[in-house]
C-alpha positions as CSV (number, residue, x, y, z in Angstrom):
1,M,102.3,98.6,73.2
2,F,100.3,95.3,72.8
3,L,99.5,92.4,75.1
4,C,99.4,88.7,74.3
5,P,97.6,85.9,76.0
6,S,99.7,85.2,79.0
7,P,101.5,81.8,79.3
8,L,102.5,82.9,82.8
9,L,99.2,81.4,84.1
10,T,100.7,77.9,83.9
11,A,102.3,76.0,86.8
12,D,105.7,75.5,85.2
13,P,108.5,77.9,86.0
14,D,109.4,80.2,83.2
15,L,112.2,82.5,82.3
16,L,110.8,86.0,82.3
17,F,113.1,88.5,80.5
18,A,113.2,92.0,79.0
19,N,114.1,92.1,75.3
20,R,114.1,95.9,75.0
21,K,111.1,96.0,72.6
22,D,109.0,93.5,74.5
23,L,108.8,91.2,77.6
24,R,109.0,87.5,76.9
25,V,108.9,84.1,78.6
26,V,110.4,80.7,77.8
27,N,109.6,77.6,79.7
28,V,112.8,76.4,81.6
29,M,111.6,72.9,81.9
30,F,111.9,72.6,78.1
31,N,112.5,69.3,76.3
32,E,112.8,70.9,72.9
33,T,116.2,71.2,71.2
34,S,115.2,74.7,70.0
35,P,112.7,76.2,72.5
36,T,110.9,79.4,71.5
37,S,109.9,82.4,73.6
38,D,106.4,83.9,73.9
39,I,105.8,87.7,73.9
40,I,103.7,88.8,76.8
41,I,103.9,92.5,76.3
42,G,105.1,93.9,72.9
43,G,105.6,97.3,71.3
44,L,107.7,98.6,74.1
45,E,110.3,101.4,73.6
46,D,113.3,100.3,75.8
47,A,112.4,97.8,78.5
48,A,115.5,97.3,80.6
49,S,114.7,95.8,84.0
50,V,111.9,93.5,85.0
51,D,110.6,91.8,88.2
52,F,107.4,90.4,89.7
53,V,105.4,89.7,92.8
54,W,104.0,86.2,92.6
55,S,101.5,86.6,95.4
56,E,100.1,89.7,93.7
57,G,100.1,88.3,90.2
58,T,101.9,91.4,89.0
59,I,104.9,92.0,86.7
60,F,106.9,95.3,86.9
61,W,109.4,96.7,84.3
62,T,111.3,99.9,83.6
63,D,111.6,101.7,80.3
64,V,114.7,103.8,80.1
65,L,113.7,105.7,77.0
66,L,110.2,106.6,78.3
67,E,111.7,107.2,81.8
68,I,109.0,105.2,83.5
69,I,108.2,102.2,85.6
70,R,105.1,100.2,84.8
71,K,103.2,97.1,86.0
72,M,100.9,94.6,84.5
73,D,98.3,92.4,86.1
74,V,99.0,88.9,84.8
75,S,95.4,87.7,84.9
76,S,93.7,90.7,83.3
77,G,96.6,92.1,81.3
78,V,95.8,95.6,82.6
79,V,98.9,97.9,82.4
80,E,99.4,100.9,84.7
81,D,102.0,103.5,85.3
82,V,103.7,103.1,88.7
83,I,106.4,105.8,88.6
84,S,106.2,108.4,85.7
85,T,108.0,111.4,87.1
86,G,111.5,112.0,88.5
87,V,113.1,109.0,86.9
88,I,115.7,109.3,84.1
89,S,117.6,106.1,83.8
90,P,115.9,103.3,85.9
91,D,118.4,100.6,85.1
92,G,117.7,98.3,88.1
93,L,114.4,97.1,89.6
94,A,113.6,94.7,92.5
95,C,110.4,93.8,94.2
96,D,110.0,93.1,97.9
97,W,107.4,90.3,97.9
98,V,107.2,90.2,101.7
99,G,106.8,93.9,102.6
100,L,105.3,94.6,99.2
101,K,107.6,97.4,98.2
102,L,109.4,98.4,95.0
103,Y,113.1,99.3,94.8
104,W,114.9,100.8,91.8
105,T,118.2,102.4,90.8
106,D,118.7,105.5,88.7
107,A,122.1,105.7,87.0
108,D,121.5,109.4,86.0
109,T,120.3,110.8,89.4
110,D,122.7,108.4,91.2
111,R,120.3,107.1,93.8
112,I,118.2,104.2,94.9
113,E,114.6,104.8,95.7
114,V,111.8,102.8,97.2
115,S,108.0,103.0,97.2
116,E,104.8,101.1,97.7
117,L,104.0,98.7,94.8
118,N,101.5,101.3,93.5
119,G,104.2,104.1,93.5
120,T,103.0,106.0,96.5
121,S,105.1,106.9,99.6
122,R,108.1,107.2,97.4
123,K,111.5,107.8,99.1
124,V,115.1,108.2,98.2
125,L,116.9,105.5,100.2
126,V,120.6,105.8,99.1
127,W,122.1,108.9,97.5
128,E,125.5,109.5,99.1
129,S,128.8,108.0,97.7
130,I,127.0,106.3,94.8
131,D,128.2,106.8,91.2
132,Q,126.6,104.6,88.6
133,P,124.1,102.2,90.3
134,R,123.0,99.4,88.0
135,A,121.5,96.2,89.3
136,V,119.6,95.8,92.6
137,T,118.3,92.7,94.3
138,L,116.8,91.8,97.7
139,D,116.6,89.1,100.3
140,P,113.4,90.0,102.2
141,R,113.8,87.0,104.5
142,Q,117.0,88.5,106.0
143,G,116.2,92.2,105.2
144,Y,119.1,92.8,102.8
145,L,119.4,95.1,99.8
146,F,122.3,94.6,97.3
147,W,123.3,96.8,94.4
148,S,126.1,97.1,91.9
149,D,127.9,100.3,91.1
150,W,130.1,100.5,88.0
151,G,131.2,104.1,88.3
152,E,134.8,105.3,88.8
153,E,135.2,103.0,91.8
154,P,133.3,99.8,90.8
155,K,131.8,97.8,93.7
156,I,129.0,95.9,95.1
157,E,127.3,97.1,98.2
158,R,124.9,95.7,100.8
159,A,122.6,97.5,103.2
160,G,119.4,96.8,105.1
161,M,116.3,97.2,103.0
162,D,115.7,100.3,105.2
163,G,119.0,101.8,104.1
164,T,120.9,101.1,107.4
165,E,124.1,99.1,107.9
166,R,125.5,100.0,104.5
167,T,128.8,98.3,103.6
168,V,130.9,97.5,100.6
169,I,131.2,93.8,100.1
170,I,133.1,93.6,96.8
171,D,135.6,96.2,95.4
172,D,138.5,94.3,93.9
173,H,138.8,92.5,90.6
174,I,135.6,94.1,89.4
175,Q,134.9,96.6,86.6
176,W,131.5,96.4,85.0
177,P,129.2,94.7,87.6
178,N,125.9,94.3,85.9
179,G,123.5,91.6,87.0
180,L,122.8,90.4,90.6
181,T,120.9,87.5,91.9
182,V,120.5,85.8,95.3
183,D,120.6,82.1,96.3
184,Y,118.3,82.4,99.2
185,N,118.9,78.9,100.6
186,A,122.7,79.2,100.6
187,S,122.8,83.0,101.4
188,R,125.1,83.7,98.5
189,L,125.1,86.5,96.0
190,F,125.9,85.9,92.3
191,W,126.9,88.7,89.9
192,T,128.2,89.2,86.3
193,D,131.0,91.5,85.1
194,A,130.7,92.4,81.5
195,K,134.2,93.9,81.2
196,L,136.1,91.0,82.9
197,K,133.6,88.5,81.3
198,Y,132.9,86.4,84.4
199,I,130.2,85.2,86.8
200,H,131.3,85.1,90.5
201,S,129.5,84.4,93.8
202,C,130.2,85.2,97.4
203,R,128.6,85.1,100.8
204,F,126.5,88.0,101.9
205,D,129.4,89.6,103.6
206,G,131.7,89.3,100.5
207,S,133.7,86.4,101.9
208,G,134.0,83.0,100.2
209,R,134.3,84.5,96.7
210,T,134.0,81.8,94.0
211,L,134.6,81.8,90.3
212,L,131.7,80.2,88.3
213,V,132.2,81.2,84.7
214,D,135.3,83.0,83.3
215,D,136.1,84.4,79.9
216,I,133.8,82.2,77.9
217,T,130.8,84.5,77.9
218,P,131.4,87.7,75.8
219,H,129.2,90.2,77.5
220,P,127.1,88.8,80.4
221,F,124.4,91.2,81.6
222,A,121.7,89.9,83.9
223,L,121.3,86.6,85.7
224,S,118.8,84.5,87.7
225,L,118.8,81.2,89.5
226,Y,116.5,78.2,89.7
227,R,117.5,75.4,92.0
228,D,120.9,74.3,90.8
229,T,121.0,76.3,87.6
230,I,122.2,79.8,86.8
231,Y,120.7,81.5,83.8
232,W,122.1,84.7,82.2
233,T,121.6,87.0,79.3
234,D,124.5,88.0,77.0
235,W,124.5,91.2,74.9
236,E,127.1,90.0,72.4
237,T,125.5,86.7,71.5
238,N,121.9,88.0,72.0
239,S,121.2,84.8,73.9
240,I,120.3,83.3,77.2
241,H,122.7,80.7,78.6
242,A,122.7,78.3,81.6
243,C,125.1,76.4,83.8
244,D,125.4,74.5,87.0
245,K,125.5,77.0,89.9
246,Y,128.2,74.9,91.8
247,T,130.6,74.0,89.1
248,G,129.9,76.2,86.1
249,R,129.6,73.1,84.0
250,L,126.8,71.9,81.7
251,R,126.8,75.2,79.9
252,N,124.3,75.4,77.2
253,P,122.4,78.0,75.3
254,V,118.7,78.2,76.4
255,L,117.5,80.6,73.8
256,T,119.3,82.3,70.8
257,D,118.7,84.9,68.1
258,L,117.1,87.4,70.5
259,F,116.8,91.1,69.8
260,Y,118.5,92.5,72.9
261,P,118.1,90.4,76.1
262,M,118.3,92.5,79.2
263,D,117.1,91.6,82.7
264,I,116.0,88.1,83.5
265,H,114.1,86.3,86.3
266,V,112.8,82.8,86.9
267,Y,109.1,83.3,87.3
268,T,108.0,80.8,90.0
269,P,106.9,81.1,93.6
270,E,110.1,79.1,94.5
271,R,112.1,82.3,93.8
272,Q,110.0,84.3,96.4
273,P,110.1,82.2,99.6
274,I,107.8,83.2,102.4
275,R,109.2,84.6,105.6
276,D,108.0,83.0,108.8
277,Q,106.9,86.3,110.3
278,N,106.4,89.5,108.3
279,P,107.4,92.5,110.4
280,C,105.7,94.8,108.0
281,E,102.4,93.0,108.0
282,G,99.6,95.5,108.4
283,N,102.3,98.1,107.5
284,G,104.0,97.3,110.8
285,N,101.5,99.7,112.4
286,C,103.5,102.4,110.7
287,S,102.2,105.8,109.8
288,H,103.9,105.9,106.4
289,L,106.4,103.5,104.9
290,C,107.4,100.2,106.6
291,L,110.7,98.8,105.4
292,L,112.3,95.5,106.4
293,S,115.6,95.5,108.3
294,P,118.3,92.9,109.0
295,S,118.4,93.9,112.7
296,S,115.9,93.8,115.5
297,P,113.1,94.7,115.5
298,F,113.6,93.9,111.8
299,F,111.7,96.8,110.3
300,S,112.0,100.6,110.3
301,W,109.8,103.5,109.5
302,L,110.3,106.1,106.8
303,V,108.0,108.9,107.4
304,L,107.4,112.4,105.9
305,R,109.9,114.0,108.3
306,G,112.7,111.6,107.6
307,Y,113.9,108.4,109.0
308,V,112.6,106.9,112.3
309,S,113.2,103.5,113.8
310,L,111.5,101.9,116.8
311,T,114.7,102.5,118.8
312,T,115.2,106.2,118.1
313,V,114.8,106.9,121.8
314,E,118.5,106.0,122.1
315,P,120.7,109.0,121.8
316,A,123.0,107.6,119.1
317,L,120.0,106.7,116.9
318,M,118.5,110.1,117.6
319,E,121.6,111.7,116.1
320,R,121.4,109.3,113.1
321,E,117.8,110.4,112.6
322,K,118.8,114.0,112.4
323,K,121.4,113.2,109.8
324,R,118.8,111.4,107.7
325,K,116.5,114.5,107.6
326,V,118.1,115.2,104.3
327,L,115.6,112.7,102.9
328,N,113.1,115.6,102.9
329,I,114.9,117.2,100.0
330,F,113.9,114.3,97.8
331,E,110.4,113.8,99.2
332,V,107.9,112.8,96.5
333,V,104.2,112.8,97.4
Protein backbone atom coordinates (compact mmCIF):
# COMPACT_ATOMS: atom_id res chain seq x y z
CA MET A 1 0.00 0.00 0.00
CA PHE A 2 1.26 3.49 -0.79
CA LEU A 3 -0.07 7.00 -0.13
CA CYS A 4 -0.05 10.01 -2.42
CA PRO A 5 -0.26 13.73 -1.60
CA SER A 6 -3.95 14.22 -1.04
CA PRO A 7 -5.92 16.45 -3.43
CA LEU A 8 -8.83 16.13 -0.97
CA LEU A 9 -7.56 19.11 0.98
CA THR A 10 -8.95 21.46 -1.69
CA ALA A 11 -12.31 23.21 -1.37
CA ASP A 12 -13.85 21.82 -4.56
CA PRO A 13 -16.13 18.77 -4.40
CA ASP A 14 -14.51 15.60 -5.70
CA LEU A 15 -15.70 12.18 -6.72
CA LEU A 16 -14.12 9.73 -4.31
CA PHE A 17 -14.22 6.15 -5.55
CA ALA A 18 -12.78 2.70 -4.98
CA ASN A 19 -10.97 1.19 -7.95
CA ARG A 20 -10.17 -2.21 -6.39
CA LYS A 21 -6.39 -1.66 -6.39
CA ASP A 22 -6.57 1.93 -5.18
CA LEU A 23 -8.77 4.78 -3.97
CA ARG A 24 -9.02 7.73 -6.35
CA VAL A 25 -10.55 11.18 -6.72
CA VAL A 26 -11.56 13.28 -9.69
CA ASN A 27 -12.79 16.84 -9.49
CA VAL A 28 -16.50 17.04 -10.39
CA MET A 29 -16.30 20.71 -11.32
CA PHE A 30 -14.09 19.79 -14.23
CA ASN A 31 -13.74 21.90 -17.37
CA GLU A 32 -11.51 19.44 -19.17
CA THR A 33 -12.77 17.27 -21.97
CA SER A 34 -10.76 14.34 -20.61
CA PRO A 35 -10.37 14.73 -16.84
CA THR A 36 -7.93 12.50 -15.00
CA SER A 37 -8.17 10.95 -11.55
CA ASP A 38 -5.62 11.11 -8.75
CA ILE A 39 -4.65 8.12 -6.64
CA ILE A 40 -4.86 8.90 -2.92
CA ILE A 41 -4.13 5.36 -1.68
CA GLY A 42 -2.52 2.77 -3.94
CA GLY A 43 -1.32 -0.80 -3.71
CA LEU A 44 -4.58 -2.11 -2.28
CA GLU A 45 -5.77 -5.69 -2.67
CA ASP A 46 -9.51 -5.42 -3.35
CA ALA A 47 -11.06 -2.14 -2.20
CA ALA A 48 -14.82 -2.45 -2.61
CA SER A 49 -16.67 0.14 -0.54
CA VAL A 50 -15.66 3.61 0.60
CA ASP A 51 -17.13 6.44 2.67
CA PHE A 52 -15.95 9.41 4.70
CA VAL A 53 -16.67 11.66 7.67
CA TRP A 54 -15.97 15.21 6.56
CA SER A 55 -15.94 16.71 10.06
CA GLU A 56 -13.34 14.16 11.18
CA GLY A 57 -11.22 14.40 8.03
CA THR A 58 -11.32 10.62 7.68
CA ILE A 59 -11.88 8.20 4.81
CA PHE A 60 -12.97 4.60 5.43
CA TRP A 61 -12.87 1.65 3.04
CA THR A 62 -13.39 -2.10 2.96
CA ASP A 63 -11.06 -4.67 1.41
CA VAL A 64 -12.95 -7.89 0.65
CA LEU A 65 -9.81 -9.90 -0.11
CA LEU A 66 -8.06 -8.95 3.12
CA GLU A 67 -11.40 -9.10 5.00
CA ILE A 68 -10.77 -5.80 6.71
CA ILE A 69 -12.07 -2.24 7.19
CA ARG A 70 -9.51 0.55 7.33
CA LYS A 71 -9.42 4.31 7.66
CA MET A 72 -7.08 7.10 6.62
CA ASP A 73 -6.63 10.55 8.11
CA VAL A 74 -6.79 12.93 5.15
CA SER A 75 -4.36 15.49 6.61
CA SER A 76 -1.62 13.16 7.81
CA GLY A 77 -2.15 10.15 5.55
CA VAL A 78 -1.98 7.84 8.57
CA VAL A 79 -3.77 4.53 7.89
CA GLU A 80 -5.24 2.37 10.66
CA ASP A 81 -7.18 -0.87 10.86
CA VAL A 82 -10.72 -0.36 12.15
CA ILE A 83 -12.24 -3.86 11.90
CA SER A 84 -9.82 -6.72 11.27
CA THR A 85 -11.61 -9.77 12.69
CA GLY A 86 -15.01 -11.33 12.13
CA VAL A 87 -15.60 -9.84 8.67
CA ILE A 88 -15.56 -11.97 5.52
CA SER A 89 -17.22 -10.08 2.69
CA PRO A 90 -17.75 -6.44 3.72
CA ASP A 91 -19.47 -5.28 0.54
CA GLY A 92 -21.19 -2.17 1.89
CA LEU A 93 -20.04 0.66 4.15
CA ALA A 94 -21.72 3.81 5.47
CA CYS A 95 -20.62 6.49 7.92
CA ASP A 96 -22.95 8.23 10.34
CA TRP A 97 -21.43 11.71 10.37
CA VAL A 98 -23.84 12.94 13.07
CA GLY A 99 -23.61 10.17 15.68
CA LEU A 100 -20.10 9.25 14.47
CA LYS A 101 -20.75 5.55 13.87
CA LEU A 102 -19.71 3.06 11.22
CA TYR A 103 -22.18 0.67 9.54
CA TRP A 104 -21.30 -2.19 7.20
CA THR A 105 -22.84 -5.19 5.46
CA ASP A 106 -21.30 -8.65 5.21
CA ALA A 107 -22.63 -10.78 2.33
CA ASP A 108 -21.02 -13.92 3.74
CA THR A 109 -22.23 -13.75 7.35
CA ASP A 110 -25.52 -12.18 6.16
CA ARG A 111 -25.68 -9.39 8.67
CA ILE A 112 -25.35 -5.64 9.16
CA GLU A 113 -23.07 -4.41 11.92
CA VAL A 114 -22.33 -1.11 13.59
CA SER A 115 -19.50 0.26 15.71
CA GLU A 116 -17.85 3.44 16.83
CA LEU A 117 -15.65 5.03 14.16
CA ASN A 118 -12.59 3.43 15.78
CA GLY A 119 -14.16 -0.06 15.65
CA THR A 120 -15.00 -0.35 19.35
CA SER A 121 -18.45 -1.17 20.78
CA ARG A 122 -19.17 -3.38 17.79
CA LYS A 123 -22.68 -4.83 17.48
CA VAL A 124 -24.69 -6.94 15.06
CA LEU A 125 -27.73 -4.84 14.18
CA VAL A 126 -29.57 -6.93 11.56
CA TRP A 127 -29.19 -10.70 11.15
CA GLU A 128 -32.65 -12.17 10.65
CA SER A 129 -34.34 -12.63 7.23
CA ILE A 130 -31.37 -11.19 5.38
CA ASP A 131 -29.74 -13.11 2.54
CA GLN A 132 -27.14 -11.21 0.48
CA PRO A 133 -26.82 -7.67 1.83
CA ARG A 134 -24.91 -5.42 -0.50
CA ALA A 135 -25.10 -1.62 -0.29
CA VAL A 136 -25.94 0.38 2.81
CA THR A 137 -26.66 4.08 3.18
CA LEU A 138 -27.92 6.40 5.92
CA ASP A 139 -29.91 9.53 6.55
CA PRO A 140 -28.73 10.61 10.02
CA ARG A 141 -30.95 13.69 9.99
CA GLN A 142 -34.04 11.45 9.99
CA GLY A 143 -32.42 8.42 11.67
CA TYR A 144 -32.90 6.00 8.75
CA LEU A 145 -30.81 3.07 7.57
CA PHE A 146 -31.30 1.59 4.07
CA TRP A 147 -29.76 -1.54 2.56
CA SER A 148 -30.07 -3.64 -0.58
CA ASP A 149 -30.38 -7.43 -0.54
CA TRP A 150 -29.86 -9.35 -3.78
CA GLY A 151 -30.42 -12.85 -2.42
CA GLU A 152 -33.18 -15.24 -3.49
CA GLU A 153 -35.80 -12.59 -2.72
CA PRO A 154 -34.20 -9.32 -3.87
CA LYS A 155 -35.36 -6.22 -2.06
CA ILE A 156 -34.48 -2.91 -0.48
CA GLU A 157 -35.21 -2.45 3.20
CA ARG A 158 -35.38 0.47 5.59
CA ALA A 159 -34.96 0.55 9.35
CA GLY A 160 -34.06 2.99 12.05
CA MET A 161 -30.34 3.41 12.50
CA ASP A 162 -30.88 1.59 15.80
CA GLY A 163 -32.38 -1.42 13.95
CA THR A 164 -36.00 -0.68 14.89
CA GLU A 165 -38.98 -0.14 12.59
CA ARG A 166 -37.64 -2.46 9.91
CA THR A 167 -39.68 -2.64 6.70
CA VAL A 168 -39.33 -3.70 3.06
CA ILE A 169 -39.82 -0.70 0.79
CA ILE A 170 -39.01 -2.21 -2.65
CA ASP A 171 -39.50 -5.88 -3.62
CA ASP A 172 -40.91 -5.84 -7.15
CA HIS A 173 -39.13 -5.34 -10.50
CA ILE A 174 -35.81 -5.75 -8.76
CA GLN A 175 -33.11 -8.41 -9.19
CA TRP A 176 -29.55 -7.20 -8.54
CA PRO A 177 -29.87 -4.06 -6.39
CA ASN A 178 -26.35 -2.78 -5.96
CA GLY A 179 -25.71 0.86 -5.13
CA LEU A 180 -27.80 3.16 -2.93
CA THR A 181 -27.66 6.88 -2.35
CA VAL A 182 -29.91 9.43 -0.66
CA ASP A 183 -31.18 12.81 -1.77
CA TYR A 184 -31.38 14.41 1.68
CA ASN A 185 -33.27 17.51 0.58
CA ALA A 186 -35.99 15.59 -1.27
CA SER A 187 -36.06 12.56 1.08
CA ARG A 188 -35.65 10.18 -1.85
CA LEU A 189 -33.63 7.01 -2.26
CA PHE A 190 -31.83 6.21 -5.54
CA TRP A 191 -30.56 2.75 -6.45
CA THR A 192 -29.00 0.77 -9.31
CA ASP A 193 -30.00 -2.67 -10.59
CA ALA A 194 -27.21 -4.38 -12.54
CA LYS A 195 -29.38 -7.20 -13.87
CA LEU A 196 -32.22 -5.00 -15.12
CA LYS A 197 -29.80 -2.21 -16.08
CA TYR A 198 -31.62 0.72 -14.52
CA ILE A 199 -31.42 3.53 -11.99
CA HIS A 200 -34.67 4.20 -10.08
CA SER A 201 -35.66 6.40 -7.17
CA CYS A 202 -38.48 6.43 -4.62
CA ARG A 203 -39.61 8.15 -1.47
CA PHE A 204 -38.32 6.76 1.80
CA ASP A 205 -41.42 4.59 2.20
CA GLY A 206 -41.06 3.09 -1.30
CA SER A 207 -43.85 5.15 -2.87
CA GLY A 208 -43.43 7.51 -5.81
CA ARG A 209 -41.11 5.15 -7.67
CA THR A 210 -39.53 6.84 -10.69
CA LEU A 211 -37.40 5.60 -13.58
CA LEU A 212 -34.26 7.65 -14.15
CA VAL A 213 -32.02 5.57 -16.43
CA ASP A 214 -33.13 2.41 -18.20
CA ASP A 215 -31.27 -0.14 -20.33
CA ILE A 216 -28.51 2.20 -21.50
CA THR A 217 -26.00 1.45 -18.77
CA PRO A 218 -24.59 -2.09 -19.11
CA HIS A 219 -23.72 -2.90 -15.48
CA PRO A 220 -24.39 -0.02 -13.04
CA PHE A 221 -22.87 -0.61 -9.63
CA ALA A 222 -22.59 2.25 -7.12
CA LEU A 223 -23.93 5.78 -7.29
CA SER A 224 -23.78 9.14 -5.55
CA LEU A 225 -25.42 12.54 -5.90
CA TYR A 226 -24.34 16.15 -5.98
CA ARG A 227 -27.01 18.83 -6.25
CA ASP A 228 -28.92 17.99 -9.46
CA THR A 229 -26.52 15.35 -10.80
CA ILE A 230 -26.32 11.60 -10.28
CA TYR A 231 -22.95 9.88 -10.73
CA TRP A 232 -22.54 6.12 -11.06
CA THR A 233 -19.88 3.51 -11.74
CA ASP A 234 -20.28 0.83 -14.39
CA TRP A 235 -18.44 -2.48 -14.31
CA GLU A 236 -18.79 -3.27 -18.00
CA THR A 237 -17.61 0.06 -19.37
CA ASN A 238 -15.09 0.57 -16.51
CA SER A 239 -16.30 4.15 -16.36
CA ILE A 240 -18.07 6.76 -14.25
CA HIS A 241 -21.17 8.34 -15.80
CA ALA A 242 -23.45 11.24 -14.90
CA CYS A 243 -26.97 12.47 -15.61
CA ASP A 244 -29.61 14.89 -14.39
CA LYS A 245 -31.30 13.48 -11.27
CA TYR A 246 -34.76 14.65 -12.37
CA THR A 247 -34.85 13.67 -16.03
CA GLY A 248 -31.99 11.25 -16.61
CA ARG A 249 -30.85 13.51 -19.45
CA LEU A 250 -27.47 15.12 -20.07
CA ARG A 251 -25.84 11.72 -19.74
CA ASN A 252 -22.11 11.91 -20.20
CA PRO A 253 -19.05 9.88 -19.20
CA VAL A 254 -17.12 11.58 -16.42
CA LEU A 255 -14.13 9.25 -16.41
CA THR A 256 -13.25 6.27 -18.62
CA ASP A 257 -10.62 3.53 -18.90
CA LEU A 258 -10.62 2.73 -15.19
CA PHE A 259 -9.42 -0.58 -13.78
CA TYR A 260 -12.54 -1.66 -11.89
CA PRO A 261 -14.66 1.18 -10.46
CA MET A 262 -16.59 0.13 -7.37
CA ASP A 263 -18.18 2.35 -4.72
CA ILE A 264 -18.40 6.10 -5.23
CA HIS A 265 -19.19 9.21 -3.15
CA VAL A 266 -19.14 12.94 -3.75
CA TYR A 267 -16.57 14.17 -1.25
CA THR A 268 -17.95 17.48 0.03
CA PRO A 269 -19.55 18.72 3.27
CA GLU A 270 -22.74 19.34 1.28
CA ARG A 271 -23.28 15.57 1.26
CA GLN A 272 -23.16 15.46 5.06
CA PRO A 273 -25.69 18.06 6.23
CA ILE A 274 -25.69 18.95 9.90
CA ARG A 275 -28.66 17.98 12.07
CA ASP A 276 -30.17 20.80 14.16
CA GLN A 277 -29.90 18.73 17.32
CA ASN A 278 -27.73 15.66 17.75
CA PRO A 279 -29.49 13.24 20.14
CA CYS A 280 -26.25 11.29 20.50
CA GLU A 281 -24.13 14.30 21.41
CA GLY A 282 -22.01 13.36 24.39
CA ASN A 283 -22.96 9.76 23.51
CA GLY A 284 -26.52 10.59 24.58
CA ASN A 285 -25.43 10.02 28.18
CA CYS A 286 -25.34 6.35 27.15
CA SER A 287 -23.29 3.73 28.92
CA HIS A 288 -22.28 2.05 25.69
CA LEU A 289 -23.43 2.66 22.10
CA CYS A 290 -25.80 5.49 21.17
CA LEU A 291 -27.60 5.05 17.84
CA LEU A 292 -29.91 7.49 16.10
CA SER A 293 -33.57 6.56 15.70
CA PRO A 294 -36.43 7.90 13.54
CA SER A 295 -38.86 7.99 16.49
CA SER A 296 -38.92 9.95 19.72
CA PRO A 297 -36.66 10.31 21.69
CA PHE A 298 -34.67 9.85 18.43
CA PHE A 299 -31.91 7.68 19.85
CA SER A 300 -31.54 4.27 21.46
CA TRP A 301 -28.95 2.46 23.48
CA LEU A 302 -27.20 -0.75 22.54
CA VAL A 303 -25.48 -2.04 25.65
CA LEU A 304 -23.55 -5.17 26.60
CA ARG A 305 -26.69 -7.01 27.64
CA GLY A 306 -28.66 -6.31 24.46
CA TYR A 307 -31.01 -3.61 23.27
CA VAL A 308 -32.37 -0.93 25.58
CA SER A 309 -34.31 2.20 24.64
CA LEU A 310 -35.35 5.11 26.82
CA THR A 311 -38.92 3.79 26.89
CA THR A 312 -38.27 0.18 27.89
CA VAL A 313 -40.37 0.73 30.96
CA GLU A 314 -43.36 0.09 28.73
CA PRO A 315 -44.40 -3.59 28.80
CA ALA A 316 -44.45 -4.00 25.01
CA LEU A 317 -40.94 -2.62 24.68
CA MET A 318 -39.74 -4.74 27.59
CA GLU A 319 -40.85 -7.79 25.63
CA ARG A 320 -39.04 -6.49 22.57
CA GLU A 321 -35.89 -6.04 24.62
CA LYS A 322 -36.02 -9.68 25.70
CA LYS A 323 -36.24 -10.77 22.08
CA ARG A 324 -33.25 -8.64 21.22
CA LYS A 325 -31.07 -10.38 23.83
CA VAL A 326 -29.89 -12.62 21.01
CA LEU A 327 -27.49 -9.80 20.19
CA ASN A 328 -25.30 -11.18 22.95
CA ILE A 329 -24.43 -14.12 20.71
CA PHE A 330 -22.63 -11.76 18.36
CA GLU A 331 -21.03 -9.53 20.97
CA VAL A 332 -17.56 -8.36 19.99
CA VAL A 333 -15.47 -6.54 22.55
